[in-house]
Residue, then its C-alpha position, 0 to 999 in steps of 0.5 A: m213300642s218298647k222295642y225301639d230306642y229312638l223315634v226320629v221325626g223327619a227323614g231328611l239329612f239330619g234324621a237319616v244320619f242320626a238313625h244310621e249312626a244309632a243303628l250302627r251302634g246297635k240301637h233300634v230306630k223308628v223313622i217317621e216322615k210327614r211327606n210321602h218320600i224320604a230325603g227331605n229337601i234334598y230329595t231328587k227324582e229322575v225325569d227324562g234321565i235327569q236328576v231333578h232337585q225337587y226343592g231347589a238346587h243343592i250343591f254339596h261343598t265342604s272343607d272338612k275332609q272327614i265329612w267329605e269322606y263320610v258322605n262319599q260312603f253313600a254315593e260317588f260325587n261328580r266334579y260339579t263346580n257352582s258357577p251361577v250367572a246373574n241376569y239383570k234385565g237381560h245383561m249377564y254377569n258372573l257370580p260371585f263378584n269377580m274380575n269377569t263381573f267387573s270387566e263386563l260391568w265397567g270394562v276394567r281389566t286389572p284388579a287395581e282398576a276394579q278396586a279403584k272403581i269400587q272405592e270411588q263408589k264407596d266414597a261417593a256414598q259417604l257412609s259413616g260408622e258401622p253399616k246400619n242395614l244390609e244396603e249400607q253393608a253391601i255398598s261398603l263392600i262392593g259399591t253402588d253399581i253392583y249393589e243396585k244391579l246384582i244385590k238389591g232386587y234379588t235380596e229383597k225378593q228373597w227376604g220379602q223386605k226392603a234392604t234398608d230394613l234387613p240387618a247388615f250381618i246377612i251379607r257380612r261375608l259377601p264373596v268378592r274376588y279380584t281374580y277371574d274365578n267363577n267358582y262360588f265356593n272356596d271349599t276344598y271339596q265340591g260336587i253333586p252325587i251321580g244319580g242324585y241325592t235320594q240314594i244317599v238317604e236310602k242307603m243311610l236308612d237301609h239297615p235292619e235296625i231301622d224302620v221307616e214310615t212316610g206320610v205320617d204326621f207326628f202331631a196327629n199322635k204327639n202324646q202317644y209318641l211321647a209316651d211310647f218312645p224312650k227318646i225322640i229326635f225331632t227335626g221339625m219346627i221347634d215353635q210348632y212342637f211347643n204349639y207356638q206358645l211363646g209366639e211364632l218364629e219367622y220362616r221363609s217359604l218357597r214355591f217351585e214351578t217345574e216344567e219340561r222343555d223340548v230342547d237339549n239346552y234351555q239356558g246354558n247354566a245350571v243356575i241363573n239368578y234374576t236380580d231385578a225387582e220386576t222378575p217375580y222369581t229369584r232364579i231358574i234352575e236347569h237340572k241337567h247341567f248339574e250332571f254336565g248335560k246328562g239326560d234324554k236328547g231333546k229334553t230338559i227340565i227347568t224350575r223357577e224358584y219363587p220366594a214366599n212369606w210363610k204362614r202356618g201350613d206352608e213348608p218352611y225352608y229357612p229361618v229368618n235369623n234376625t234379632r227378634n227371632n234369635t231371641l225368641y228361639k233362645q226362649y224356645a231352646e230353654l223350653a226344649k231343655q225341659e223336654g227330657n226325652v226329646i232332642f231337637g235337631g236340624r235346620l228347623g229344630q235348631y232354627r239355624y241356616y245349615d248347609m248340608h255338610q253342617v247338617i251332617h256334622a251336627a247330627l254326628v255330634t248329636v249321636n256321639k254325645i248321646s252315645n257317650l252319656 
């Protein structure tokens, strides 16, 4: 094993970027992945001529020109714009909250009328001081109607907790627009790779200095890996690495139900959120709309997304960054500093909710830092 400079644990985006950049610097890298495929949660697979996002919708967006140019080395991106729609008990509303939403909800026509309506509801709520929880934060930003119909049920399903028990900071940057603009993101660059995301990671890992093995559990031979490799890049759960010795961090898991439908167009949009509390899933994704209807005629693929509590053995999709967990993570981060030959990266290794462009940036920073040591 001495022929390798690095072992990268996890063939997701962080691990792939690190491995690619290390190989370009002449380093020999071994990549292991516990799943039977590379690309982590951005893995896409073609079904009926449609690129299916196997682990939920992924829309690439960034205002960092360098990151945009970097990822465009590996794929051509289309001009997809994220414009989700909310379904509340059969009534449809545009997201993010904008003049189309306000007009549908209240019949208002001008920004001044919308602002007055929201202010009227905020005043009626009689909130005082800093918002103490997510519910107060939402009402202070957007009023009671939108909170009750488009935020409360969705958010409580997503996090598995009552809105009054969730911290206010979760929606501190709630997008509210007084324009007729359904573009969810404000970023300069946005799109989805033509032909899916898997190709990006395939190209990153296609290098003579990189060896990849899937279906491999790091923890089955952890001590051997630590002994054999001079440096390890670990992108799994940081608390699992330390055998949960300080306690478990909290994660949210997801369950996906994907099915083929014998129609050209099932719902008319790539993403429709179900914001009422009674519908058990948070959204339905229709994958062919990410590529403007491309796919076999008379076929479409839809996925229902169900949030779930995480327990050991489940797939962790995102961290729960409340005060308790952030404090515990800092304690694990201190332990990590003592692991001289192990570097922790990615959403799970750094216990941080990263978007894709942030993952790429963090991986580039990490490999540059190591290269300069």
